[in-house]
C-alpha atoms as an extended CHARMM CRD file, in Angstrom:
* protein
*
       270  EXT
         1         1  UNK       CA            -16.5910000000        4.4060000000        0.0770000000  PROA      1               0.0000000000
         2         2  UNK       CA            -19.7300000000        3.2960000000        2.1330000000  PROA      2               0.0000000000
         3         3  UNK       CA            -19.0070000000        3.5060000000        5.8240000000  PROA      3               0.0000000000
         4         4  UNK       CA            -21.5070000000        1.1410000000        6.6150000000  PROA      4               0.0000000000
         5         5  UNK       CA            -19.9610000000       -1.6350000000        4.4940000000  PROA      5               0.0000000000
         6         6  UNK       CA            -17.9320000000       -3.9150000000        6.9200000000  PROA      6               0.0000000000
         7         7  UNK       CA            -14.7340000000       -6.0400000000        6.1710000000  PROA      7               0.0000000000
         8         8  UNK       CA            -13.4930000000       -9.5320000000        6.6830000000  PROA      8               0.0000000000
         9         9  UNK       CA             -9.9730000000       -9.1420000000        7.8430000000  PROA      9               0.0000000000
        10        10  UNK       CA             -7.3190000000      -11.5830000000        6.8510000000  PROA      10              0.0000000000
        11        11  UNK       CA             -4.1520000000      -11.7330000000        8.9560000000  PROA      11              0.0000000000
        12        12  UNK       CA             -1.3080000000      -13.4840000000        7.0350000000  PROA      12              0.0000000000
        13        13  UNK       CA              0.8670000000      -15.4190000000        9.5950000000  PROA      13              0.0000000000
        14        14  UNK       CA              2.9650000000      -17.9430000000        7.5570000000  PROA      14              0.0000000000
        15        15  UNK       CA              6.4020000000      -18.3090000000        8.8150000000  PROA      15              0.0000000000
        16        16  UNK       CA              9.9280000000      -19.5720000000        7.2650000000  PROA      16              0.0000000000
        17        17  UNK       CA             10.2200000000      -21.4010000000       10.6050000000  PROA      17              0.0000000000
        18        18  UNK       CA             13.0260000000      -20.3360000000       13.1940000000  PROA      18              0.0000000000
        19        19  UNK       CA             15.4930000000      -19.4430000000       10.5750000000  PROA      19              0.0000000000
        20        20  UNK       CA             13.4810000000      -16.5500000000       10.0030000000  PROA      20              0.0000000000
        21        21  UNK       CA             15.9090000000      -13.5940000000       11.0330000000  PROA      21              0.0000000000
        22        22  UNK       CA             13.6090000000      -12.3390000000       13.6100000000  PROA      22              0.0000000000
        23        23  UNK       CA             12.8060000000      -15.5220000000       14.6910000000  PROA      23              0.0000000000
        24        24  UNK       CA             16.4550000000      -16.6910000000       15.3630000000  PROA      24              0.0000000000
        25        25  UNK       CA             17.3050000000      -13.5390000000       16.5730000000  PROA      25              0.0000000000
        26        26  UNK       CA             14.6280000000      -13.5990000000       19.4420000000  PROA      26              0.0000000000
        27        27  UNK       CA             15.0170000000      -17.3200000000       20.0170000000  PROA      27              0.0000000000
        28        28  UNK       CA             11.2830000000      -18.0370000000       18.7390000000  PROA      28              0.0000000000
        29        29  UNK       CA             10.3530000000      -20.8710000000       16.5130000000  PROA      29              0.0000000000
        30        30  UNK       CA              7.7340000000      -18.2650000000       14.5500000000  PROA      30              0.0000000000
        31        31  UNK       CA              8.1690000000      -14.7380000000       13.6150000000  PROA      31              0.0000000000
        32        32  UNK       CA              4.7270000000      -14.0350000000       14.2830000000  PROA      32              0.0000000000
        33        33  UNK       CA              4.6960000000      -15.3490000000       18.0370000000  PROA      33              0.0000000000
        34        34  UNK       CA              7.9350000000      -13.0410000000       18.5720000000  PROA      34              0.0000000000
        35        35  UNK       CA              6.8650000000      -10.8380000000       21.7140000000  PROA      35              0.0000000000
        36        36  UNK       CA              7.1270000000       -7.0230000000       22.0730000000  PROA      36              0.0000000000
        37        37  UNK       CA              6.8620000000       -5.7390000000       25.6320000000  PROA      37              0.0000000000
        38        38  UNK       CA              5.5560000000       -9.3060000000       26.3760000000  PROA      38              0.0000000000
        39        39  UNK       CA              2.7440000000       -9.5150000000       23.7610000000  PROA      39              0.0000000000
        40        40  UNK       CA              3.0690000000      -11.6200000000       20.7260000000  PROA      40              0.0000000000
        41        41  UNK       CA              3.1230000000       -9.5800000000       17.2670000000  PROA      41              0.0000000000
        42        42  UNK       CA              0.3260000000      -11.7340000000       16.0250000000  PROA      42              0.0000000000
        43        43  UNK       CA             -1.8640000000      -10.8470000000       19.3430000000  PROA      43              0.0000000000
        44        44  UNK       CA             -1.2400000000       -7.3660000000       18.8610000000  PROA      44              0.0000000000
        45        45  UNK       CA             -2.4120000000       -7.3050000000       15.4620000000  PROA      45              0.0000000000
        46        46  UNK       CA             -5.5930000000       -9.1570000000       16.3500000000  PROA      46              0.0000000000
        47        47  UNK       CA             -6.2560000000       -6.9190000000       19.4900000000  PROA      47              0.0000000000
        48        48  UNK       CA             -6.0650000000       -4.1070000000       16.8750000000  PROA      48              0.0000000000
        49        49  UNK       CA             -8.6430000000       -5.4730000000       14.4040000000  PROA      49              0.0000000000
        50        50  UNK       CA            -10.8210000000       -6.3990000000       17.1070000000  PROA      50              0.0000000000
        51        51  UNK       CA            -11.0880000000       -2.8690000000       18.0040000000  PROA      51              0.0000000000
        52        52  UNK       CA            -11.8620000000       -1.5900000000       14.3240000000  PROA      52              0.0000000000
        53        53  UNK       CA            -15.3190000000       -0.2340000000       13.7060000000  PROA      53              0.0000000000
        54        54  UNK       CA            -15.0400000000       -1.4650000000       10.1730000000  PROA      54              0.0000000000
        55        55  UNK       CA            -14.1480000000       -4.9360000000       10.5520000000  PROA      55              0.0000000000
        56        56  UNK       CA            -16.8430000000       -7.4680000000       11.1750000000  PROA      56              0.0000000000
        57        57  UNK       CA            -14.7710000000      -10.7650000000       11.3320000000  PROA      57              0.0000000000
        58        58  UNK       CA            -11.3310000000      -12.0250000000       11.6700000000  PROA      58              0.0000000000
        59        59  UNK       CA             -9.5140000000      -15.0300000000       10.1920000000  PROA      59              0.0000000000
        60        60  UNK       CA             -6.1520000000      -16.1920000000       10.5410000000  PROA      60              0.0000000000
        61        61  UNK       CA             -3.7540000000      -17.7840000000        8.1680000000  PROA      61              0.0000000000
        62        62  UNK       CA             -1.0440000000      -20.2230000000        9.5450000000  PROA      62              0.0000000000
        63        63  UNK       CA              0.7070000000      -23.0380000000        7.9940000000  PROA      63              0.0000000000
        64        64  UNK       CA             -0.2340000000      -24.9970000000       10.9690000000  PROA      64              0.0000000000
        65        65  UNK       CA             -3.8920000000      -23.9950000000       12.4200000000  PROA      65              0.0000000000
        66        66  UNK       CA             -3.0710000000      -25.5290000000       15.6620000000  PROA      66              0.0000000000
        67        67  UNK       CA             -0.2300000000      -23.1620000000       16.5460000000  PROA      67              0.0000000000
        68        68  UNK       CA             -3.0630000000      -20.4230000000       17.1490000000  PROA      68              0.0000000000
        69        69  UNK       CA             -3.3070000000      -22.1500000000       20.6270000000  PROA      69              0.0000000000
        70        70  UNK       CA              0.3250000000      -21.8850000000       21.2150000000  PROA      70              0.0000000000
        71        71  UNK       CA              1.0160000000      -18.3790000000       20.6820000000  PROA      71              0.0000000000
        72        72  UNK       CA             -0.9110000000      -16.8860000000       23.9960000000  PROA      72              0.0000000000
        73        73  UNK       CA             -3.8680000000      -17.9050000000       26.2950000000  PROA      73              0.0000000000
        74        74  UNK       CA             -5.8060000000      -15.0440000000       24.9430000000  PROA      74              0.0000000000
        75        75  UNK       CA             -5.3350000000      -15.8650000000       21.4600000000  PROA      75              0.0000000000
        76        76  UNK       CA             -6.5460000000      -19.4280000000       21.8040000000  PROA      76              0.0000000000
        77        77  UNK       CA             -9.6730000000      -18.3620000000       23.7890000000  PROA      77              0.0000000000
        78        78  UNK       CA            -10.7510000000      -15.9450000000       20.9940000000  PROA      78              0.0000000000
        79        79  UNK       CA            -10.1920000000      -18.9260000000       18.8300000000  PROA      79              0.0000000000
        80        80  UNK       CA            -12.0880000000      -21.4210000000       20.9420000000  PROA      80              0.0000000000
        81        81  UNK       CA            -15.0170000000      -18.7920000000       21.3080000000  PROA      81              0.0000000000
        82        82  UNK       CA            -15.3100000000      -18.5930000000       17.5180000000  PROA      82              0.0000000000
        83        83  UNK       CA            -14.2860000000      -14.9300000000       17.6050000000  PROA      83              0.0000000000
        84        84  UNK       CA            -11.6640000000      -15.9020000000       15.1670000000  PROA      84              0.0000000000
        85        85  UNK       CA            -11.3570000000      -18.3490000000       12.1060000000  PROA      85              0.0000000000
        86        86  UNK       CA             -8.1280000000      -19.9890000000       11.4520000000  PROA      86              0.0000000000
        87        87  UNK       CA             -7.1340000000      -21.2150000000        8.1760000000  PROA      87              0.0000000000
        88        88  UNK       CA             -4.4030000000      -23.4100000000        6.5350000000  PROA      88              0.0000000000
        89        89  UNK       CA             -1.8740000000      -20.9680000000        4.8990000000  PROA      89              0.0000000000
        90        90  UNK       CA             -0.5710000000      -21.8930000000        1.4600000000  PROA      90              0.0000000000
        91        91  UNK       CA              3.1540000000      -21.7570000000        0.1410000000  PROA      91              0.0000000000
        92        92  UNK       CA              2.8510000000      -17.8650000000       -0.6820000000  PROA      92              0.0000000000
        93        93  UNK       CA              0.8870000000      -15.0640000000        0.8940000000  PROA      93              0.0000000000
        94        94  UNK       CA             -1.0820000000      -14.7180000000       -2.4170000000  PROA      94              0.0000000000
        95        95  UNK       CA             -2.0290000000      -18.4480000000       -2.5880000000  PROA      95              0.0000000000
        96        96  UNK       CA             -3.0700000000      -18.0740000000        1.1910000000  PROA      96              0.0000000000
        97        97  UNK       CA             -5.3100000000      -15.1970000000        0.1520000000  PROA      97              0.0000000000
        98        98  UNK       CA             -6.8910000000      -17.3180000000       -2.7330000000  PROA      98              0.0000000000
        99        99  UNK       CA             -7.3820000000      -20.2140000000       -0.3460000000  PROA      99              0.0000000000
       100       100  UNK       CA             -9.0870000000      -17.7760000000        2.3420000000  PROA      100             0.0000000000
       101       101  UNK       CA            -11.2830000000      -16.3920000000       -0.5410000000  PROA      101             0.0000000000
       102       102  UNK       CA            -12.4770000000      -20.0720000000       -1.2700000000  PROA      102             0.0000000000
       103       103  UNK       CA            -13.0300000000      -21.2450000000        2.2360000000  PROA      103             0.0000000000
       104       104  UNK       CA            -14.5050000000      -18.1560000000        4.0260000000  PROA      104             0.0000000000
       105       105  UNK       CA            -17.5260000000      -17.9110000000        2.0670000000  PROA      105             0.0000000000
       106       106  UNK       CA            -18.3190000000      -14.3820000000        0.5670000000  PROA      106             0.0000000000
       107       107  UNK       CA            -15.4840000000      -12.6130000000        2.4090000000  PROA      107             0.0000000000
       108       108  UNK       CA            -15.5500000000       -9.4840000000       -0.0010000000  PROA      108             0.0000000000
       109       109  UNK       CA            -14.9710000000       -6.9190000000        1.0800000000  PROA      109             0.0000000000
       110       110  UNK       CA            -11.5850000000       -8.4250000000        2.0910000000  PROA      110             0.0000000000
       111       111  UNK       CA             -8.8580000000       -6.7640000000        4.4720000000  PROA      111             0.0000000000
       112       112  UNK       CA             -5.6060000000       -8.2640000000        4.1870000000  PROA      112             0.0000000000
       113       113  UNK       CA             -2.7910000000       -7.5110000000        6.6610000000  PROA      113             0.0000000000
       114       114  UNK       CA              0.3420000000       -9.4360000000        8.2260000000  PROA      114             0.0000000000
       115       115  UNK       CA              0.9980000000      -10.8480000000       11.4630000000  PROA      115             0.0000000000
       116       116  UNK       CA              4.4490000000       -8.8700000000       11.6340000000  PROA      116             0.0000000000
       117       117  UNK       CA              2.8560000000       -5.3920000000       11.7790000000  PROA      117             0.0000000000
       118       118  UNK       CA              2.7030000000       -4.8580000000       15.6440000000  PROA      118             0.0000000000
       119       119  UNK       CA              2.5950000000       -1.1880000000       15.0200000000  PROA      119             0.0000000000
       120       120  UNK       CA             -0.9120000000       -1.1840000000       13.5360000000  PROA      120             0.0000000000
       121       121  UNK       CA             -3.5140000000        0.9800000000       15.0460000000  PROA      121             0.0000000000
       122       122  UNK       CA             -7.3540000000        1.1030000000       14.5900000000  PROA      122             0.0000000000
       123       123  UNK       CA             -7.1000000000        4.5980000000       13.4180000000  PROA      123             0.0000000000
       124       124  UNK       CA             -4.5720000000        3.2430000000       10.4630000000  PROA      124             0.0000000000
       125       125  UNK       CA             -7.0610000000        0.4320000000        9.6230000000  PROA      125             0.0000000000
       126       126  UNK       CA            -10.2870000000        2.6010000000        9.6280000000  PROA      126             0.0000000000
       127       127  UNK       CA             -8.6880000000        5.4770000000        7.8270000000  PROA      127             0.0000000000
       128       128  UNK       CA             -7.5010000000        3.2400000000        5.1790000000  PROA      128             0.0000000000
       129       129  UNK       CA            -10.9450000000        1.0840000000        5.1000000000  PROA      129             0.0000000000
       130       130  UNK       CA            -12.8710000000        4.7000000000        4.7540000000  PROA      130             0.0000000000
       131       131  UNK       CA            -10.5200000000        6.0020000000        1.8880000000  PROA      131             0.0000000000
       132       132  UNK       CA            -10.6390000000        3.1510000000       -0.4950000000  PROA      132             0.0000000000
       133       133  UNK       CA            -11.8900000000        4.8580000000       -3.6660000000  PROA      133             0.0000000000
       134       134  UNK       CA            -15.4130000000        3.9740000000       -4.9060000000  PROA      134             0.0000000000
       135       135  UNK       CA            -14.2540000000        2.8070000000       -8.1420000000  PROA      135             0.0000000000
       136       136  UNK       CA            -11.5360000000        0.6760000000       -7.0390000000  PROA      136             0.0000000000
       137       137  UNK       CA            -11.6810000000       -3.2850000000       -7.1640000000  PROA      137             0.0000000000
       138       138  UNK       CA             -8.2650000000       -3.5360000000       -5.1980000000  PROA      138             0.0000000000
       139       139  UNK       CA             -6.9200000000       -0.8290000000       -2.6780000000  PROA      139             0.0000000000
       140       140  UNK       CA             -3.3700000000       -0.8090000000       -1.2470000000  PROA      140             0.0000000000
       141       141  UNK       CA             -1.7810000000        1.2020000000        1.2510000000  PROA      141             0.0000000000
       142       142  UNK       CA              1.2480000000        3.2140000000        1.0530000000  PROA      142             0.0000000000
       143       143  UNK       CA              3.0470000000        5.8780000000        2.7040000000  PROA      143             0.0000000000
       144       144  UNK       CA              5.2240000000        8.5670000000        1.5460000000  PROA      144             0.0000000000
       145       145  UNK       CA              9.0560000000        8.4190000000        1.7200000000  PROA      145             0.0000000000
       146       146  UNK       CA              9.4450000000       11.9070000000        3.1210000000  PROA      146             0.0000000000
       147       147  UNK       CA              6.9520000000       11.0120000000        5.7350000000  PROA      147             0.0000000000
       148       148  UNK       CA              8.7620000000        7.9400000000        6.8040000000  PROA      148             0.0000000000
       149       149  UNK       CA             12.4390000000        9.2180000000        6.7620000000  PROA      149             0.0000000000
       150       150  UNK       CA             11.0110000000       12.5220000000        8.5110000000  PROA      150             0.0000000000
       151       151  UNK       CA              9.5200000000       10.4990000000       11.3320000000  PROA      151             0.0000000000
       152       152  UNK       CA             12.2330000000        7.7930000000       11.2260000000  PROA      152             0.0000000000
       153       153  UNK       CA             15.5560000000        8.6540000000        9.5930000000  PROA      153             0.0000000000
       154       154  UNK       CA             17.1770000000        5.5070000000       10.4700000000  PROA      154             0.0000000000
       155       155  UNK       CA             14.3950000000        2.9920000000        9.4190000000  PROA      155             0.0000000000
       156       156  UNK       CA             15.4840000000        0.8760000000        6.6600000000  PROA      156             0.0000000000
       157       157  UNK       CA             12.6800000000        0.3690000000        4.2280000000  PROA      157             0.0000000000
       158       158  UNK       CA             12.1670000000       -0.6210000000        0.4390000000  PROA      158             0.0000000000
       159       159  UNK       CA             10.7680000000        2.3600000000       -1.4830000000  PROA      159             0.0000000000
       160       160  UNK       CA              9.3720000000        2.4180000000       -4.6830000000  PROA      160             0.0000000000
       161       161  UNK       CA             10.2480000000        5.7520000000       -6.6090000000  PROA      161             0.0000000000
       162       162  UNK       CA              7.8500000000        7.6140000000       -8.7890000000  PROA      162             0.0000000000
       163       163  UNK       CA              7.8910000000       11.1620000000      -10.0600000000  PROA      163             0.0000000000
       164       164  UNK       CA              8.3650000000       13.4760000000       -7.1170000000  PROA      164             0.0000000000
       165       165  UNK       CA              8.1780000000       10.9180000000       -4.5880000000  PROA      165             0.0000000000
       166       166  UNK       CA              8.8780000000        7.6680000000       -3.4240000000  PROA      166             0.0000000000
       167       167  UNK       CA              6.5270000000        5.3260000000       -1.4090000000  PROA      167             0.0000000000
       168       168  UNK       CA              6.5000000000        2.1490000000        0.7140000000  PROA      168             0.0000000000
       169       169  UNK       CA              3.9450000000       -0.3160000000        1.0090000000  PROA      169             0.0000000000
       170       170  UNK       CA              2.0750000000       -0.6740000000        4.0560000000  PROA      170             0.0000000000
       171       171  UNK       CA              1.3350000000       -4.4910000000        4.2470000000  PROA      171             0.0000000000
       172       172  UNK       CA             -2.6990000000       -3.3440000000        4.0900000000  PROA      172             0.0000000000
       173       173  UNK       CA             -4.5700000000       -4.4590000000        1.0800000000  PROA      173             0.0000000000
       174       174  UNK       CA             -8.7810000000       -4.4910000000        0.2450000000  PROA      174             0.0000000000
       175       175  UNK       CA            -10.2820000000       -6.7950000000       -2.2500000000  PROA      175             0.0000000000
       176       176  UNK       CA            -13.3840000000       -4.7250000000       -2.6840000000  PROA      176             0.0000000000
       177       177  UNK       CA            -15.3180000000       -6.5150000000       -5.4330000000  PROA      177             0.0000000000
       178       178  UNK       CA            -15.1320000000      -10.2230000000       -6.6590000000  PROA      178             0.0000000000
       179       179  UNK       CA            -13.2750000000       -9.2360000000       -9.5890000000  PROA      179             0.0000000000
       180       180  UNK       CA            -10.1900000000       -8.4420000000       -7.0690000000  PROA      180             0.0000000000
       181       181  UNK       CA             -9.3280000000      -12.4080000000       -7.4760000000  PROA      181             0.0000000000
       182       182  UNK       CA             -7.8200000000      -11.6050000000      -10.7250000000  PROA      182             0.0000000000
       183       183  UNK       CA             -5.1130000000       -9.1390000000       -8.9740000000  PROA      183             0.0000000000
       184       184  UNK       CA             -4.6650000000      -11.8410000000       -6.4730000000  PROA      184             0.0000000000
       185       185  UNK       CA             -3.3610000000      -14.1780000000       -9.1130000000  PROA      185             0.0000000000
       186       186  UNK       CA             -0.9690000000      -11.2770000000      -10.8320000000  PROA      186             0.0000000000
       187       187  UNK       CA              0.2910000000      -10.7220000000       -7.0730000000  PROA      187             0.0000000000
       188       188  UNK       CA              1.8410000000      -14.2970000000       -7.2000000000  PROA      188             0.0000000000
       189       189  UNK       CA              3.9640000000      -13.1400000000      -10.0870000000  PROA      189             0.0000000000
       190       190  UNK       CA              4.9930000000      -10.0190000000       -7.8800000000  PROA      190             0.0000000000
       191       191  UNK       CA              5.6550000000      -11.6770000000       -5.0950000000  PROA      191             0.0000000000
       192       192  UNK       CA              8.9370000000      -12.9550000000       -6.8320000000  PROA      192             0.0000000000
       193       193  UNK       CA             10.2230000000       -9.3780000000       -7.1140000000  PROA      193             0.0000000000
       194       194  UNK       CA              8.8810000000       -7.6390000000       -4.1460000000  PROA      194             0.0000000000
       195       195  UNK       CA             12.1030000000       -6.3990000000       -3.0850000000  PROA      195             0.0000000000
       196       196  UNK       CA             13.1780000000       -5.3610000000       -6.7860000000  PROA      196             0.0000000000
       197       197  UNK       CA             10.5920000000       -2.9700000000       -7.9270000000  PROA      197             0.0000000000
       198       198  UNK       CA             11.6770000000       -2.2010000000      -11.4140000000  PROA      198             0.0000000000
       199       199  UNK       CA             10.6400000000       -5.8520000000      -12.1590000000  PROA      199             0.0000000000
       200       200  UNK       CA              7.0010000000       -5.1140000000      -10.9360000000  PROA      200             0.0000000000
       201       201  UNK       CA              7.3590000000       -1.9850000000      -13.4590000000  PROA      201             0.0000000000
       202       202  UNK       CA              8.5130000000       -4.0850000000      -16.1790000000  PROA      202             0.0000000000
       203       203  UNK       CA              5.6450000000       -6.3480000000      -15.8350000000  PROA      203             0.0000000000
       204       204  UNK       CA              3.2890000000       -3.8210000000      -16.9320000000  PROA      204             0.0000000000
       205       205  UNK       CA              5.4100000000       -2.6470000000      -20.1300000000  PROA      205             0.0000000000
       206       206  UNK       CA              8.9480000000       -1.6420000000      -21.1670000000  PROA      206             0.0000000000
       207       207  UNK       CA              7.5680000000        2.0090000000      -21.6580000000  PROA      207             0.0000000000
       208       208  UNK       CA              6.5830000000        2.0420000000      -18.0590000000  PROA      208             0.0000000000
       209       209  UNK       CA             10.1780000000        0.5500000000      -16.9580000000  PROA      209             0.0000000000
       210       210  UNK       CA             12.0000000000        3.4210000000      -18.6700000000  PROA      210             0.0000000000
       211       211  UNK       CA              9.7370000000        6.1240000000      -17.1630000000  PROA      211             0.0000000000
       212       212  UNK       CA             10.2090000000        4.3820000000      -13.8810000000  PROA      212             0.0000000000
       213       213  UNK       CA             13.9800000000        4.4130000000      -13.9550000000  PROA      213             0.0000000000
       214       214  UNK       CA             13.7740000000        7.8590000000      -15.1450000000  PROA      214             0.0000000000
       215       215  UNK       CA             11.5790000000        9.1110000000      -12.2540000000  PROA      215             0.0000000000
       216       216  UNK       CA              9.1680000000       10.2500000000      -14.6680000000  PROA      216             0.0000000000
       217       217  UNK       CA              6.2570000000        7.7310000000      -13.9150000000  PROA      217             0.0000000000
       218       218  UNK       CA              3.7630000000        8.7620000000      -11.2470000000  PROA      218             0.0000000000
       219       219  UNK       CA              2.1730000000        6.3220000000       -8.6880000000  PROA      219             0.0000000000
       220       220  UNK       CA             -1.2610000000        7.0330000000      -10.3410000000  PROA      220             0.0000000000
       221       221  UNK       CA              0.1830000000        6.1130000000      -14.0150000000  PROA      221             0.0000000000
       222       222  UNK       CA              1.8760000000        3.1760000000      -12.5930000000  PROA      222             0.0000000000
       223       223  UNK       CA             -1.4360000000        1.8870000000      -10.8200000000  PROA      223             0.0000000000
       224       224  UNK       CA             -3.4580000000        2.7830000000      -13.9720000000  PROA      224             0.0000000000
       225       225  UNK       CA             -0.9870000000        0.3850000000      -16.1650000000  PROA      225             0.0000000000
       226       226  UNK       CA             -1.2180000000       -2.0120000000      -13.1700000000  PROA      226             0.0000000000
       227       227  UNK       CA             -5.2750000000       -2.1560000000      -13.4190000000  PROA      227             0.0000000000
       228       228  UNK       CA             -4.8010000000       -2.4730000000      -17.3740000000  PROA      228             0.0000000000
       229       229  UNK       CA             -2.4190000000       -5.5770000000      -16.7610000000  PROA      229             0.0000000000
       230       230  UNK       CA             -4.7130000000       -7.0340000000      -14.1950000000  PROA      230             0.0000000000
       231       231  UNK       CA             -8.2070000000       -6.6000000000      -15.7110000000  PROA      231             0.0000000000
       232       232  UNK       CA             -9.3420000000       -5.0340000000      -12.2740000000  PROA      232             0.0000000000
       233       233  UNK       CA             -9.1960000000       -1.3110000000      -10.9120000000  PROA      233             0.0000000000
       234       234  UNK       CA             -6.2100000000       -0.9050000000       -8.5270000000  PROA      234             0.0000000000
       235       235  UNK       CA             -5.9400000000        2.4120000000       -6.4670000000  PROA      235             0.0000000000
       236       236  UNK       CA             -3.5930000000        3.6970000000       -3.7610000000  PROA      236             0.0000000000
       237       237  UNK       CA             -4.6080000000        5.0540000000       -0.4460000000  PROA      237             0.0000000000
       238       238  UNK       CA             -2.0820000000        6.9900000000        0.9430000000  PROA      238             0.0000000000
       239       239  UNK       CA             -1.3820000000        6.7940000000        4.7400000000  PROA      239             0.0000000000
       240       240  UNK       CA             -0.7080000000        9.7600000000        6.8820000000  PROA      240             0.0000000000
       241       241  UNK       CA              1.1170000000        7.5660000000        9.2960000000  PROA      241             0.0000000000
       242       242  UNK       CA              4.6410000000        6.6330000000        9.1490000000  PROA      242             0.0000000000
       243       243  UNK       CA              4.3300000000        3.7460000000       11.3850000000  PROA      243             0.0000000000
       244       244  UNK       CA              1.9920000000        1.9990000000        9.0010000000  PROA      244             0.0000000000
       245       245  UNK       CA              4.7720000000        1.1940000000        6.6860000000  PROA      245             0.0000000000
       246       246  UNK       CA              6.9600000000       -0.2250000000        9.5920000000  PROA      246             0.0000000000
       247       247  UNK       CA              6.6710000000       -4.0190000000        9.4670000000  PROA      247             0.0000000000
       248       248  UNK       CA              9.3510000000       -6.3530000000       11.4110000000  PROA      248             0.0000000000
       249       249  UNK       CA             11.3650000000       -8.1730000000        8.7750000000  PROA      249             0.0000000000
       250       250  UNK       CA             14.7640000000       -8.0090000000       10.3610000000  PROA      250             0.0000000000
       251       251  UNK       CA             16.0320000000       -7.5750000000       14.0810000000  PROA      251             0.0000000000
       252       252  UNK       CA             16.5860000000       -3.6490000000       13.4690000000  PROA      252             0.0000000000
       253       253  UNK       CA             12.8230000000       -3.5660000000       12.5480000000  PROA      253             0.0000000000
       254       254  UNK       CA             11.9790000000       -5.0120000000       16.0070000000  PROA      254             0.0000000000
       255       255  UNK       CA             14.1450000000       -3.0120000000       18.1020000000  PROA      255             0.0000000000
       256       256  UNK       CA             12.5870000000        0.1740000000       16.2500000000  PROA      256             0.0000000000
       257       257  UNK       CA              9.2540000000       -1.1180000000       16.6540000000  PROA      257             0.0000000000
       258       258  UNK       CA              9.6650000000       -1.5960000000       20.2920000000  PROA      258             0.0000000000
       259       259  UNK       CA             10.9500000000        1.8700000000       20.8460000000  PROA      259             0.0000000000
       260       260  UNK       CA              7.9350000000        3.3380000000       19.3170000000  PROA      260             0.0000000000
       261       261  UNK       CA              5.4470000000        1.0410000000       21.2810000000  PROA      261             0.0000000000
       262       262  UNK       CA              7.4660000000        2.3350000000       24.3510000000  PROA      262             0.0000000000
       263       263  UNK       CA              7.0640000000        5.8440000000       23.1580000000  PROA      263             0.0000000000
       264       264  UNK       CA              3.2710000000        5.1040000000       22.7300000000  PROA      264             0.0000000000
       265       265  UNK       CA              3.0940000000        3.8540000000       26.2990000000  PROA      265             0.0000000000
       266       266  UNK       CA              4.7580000000        6.9510000000       27.8740000000  PROA      266             0.0000000000
       267       267  UNK       CA              2.3400000000        9.7770000000       29.3490000000  PROA      267             0.0000000000
       268       268  UNK       CA              2.2800000000       12.7640000000       27.2950000000  PROA      268             0.0000000000
       269       269  UNK       CA              2.9500000000       16.2610000000       28.5120000000  PROA      269             0.0000000000
       270       270  UNK       CA              0.0880000000       18.5330000000       28.5690000000  PROA      270             0.0000000000
């Protein structure tokens, strides 16, 4: 990738409201506004993106744009100064991305992440942006199951099992060329089966499903089939950070994220 290329970053911050299990547990009306050590998750993600060398501008996708002024005064100030654009989200993440592609005006390359990713760091973002393969239209960040389990054995993640290894998504996506919009449309179908990976594999052919169930389909082979199904070139970027795969979907994730953040804040022995 050309390291001089800079990204528009889109933070998906839609909510299921106070019935979201994390929001309900924390007594908050919006999951993205749940605080870890006093800092709302959405603000942690924004701070990270502001510190990234390869991010040029930032947009938030919220079901009610006015909510950006209620999360934290620091976030409200960034919006008021024009440092962050706030967009109306749509019914699903993929539709929100399509809406952002229409409304932002020439946003490609577009980096997409989520507001429930409080462990995200500039190093993770810059690694992902720098490592996107030059031939890719779309890049997705993944982390090996062995890396995650070795670092956080109690973390409960959804793994996609491929030949020789399992992988977890990292809530980082890059749309690198205009044709990447085709993949976002396909993503709308994938969203319905996110927690059932065999459904995703079957979408690209019954032969692939059989090989996946037998553990004989490699990650590269699966993405090659996905590329044919979507009409764009999809590639994976392997992340060397276990925390890149830990977002906050349930109260146990919130406790783990807080533990990790406290460990980062503690002074390291020489």
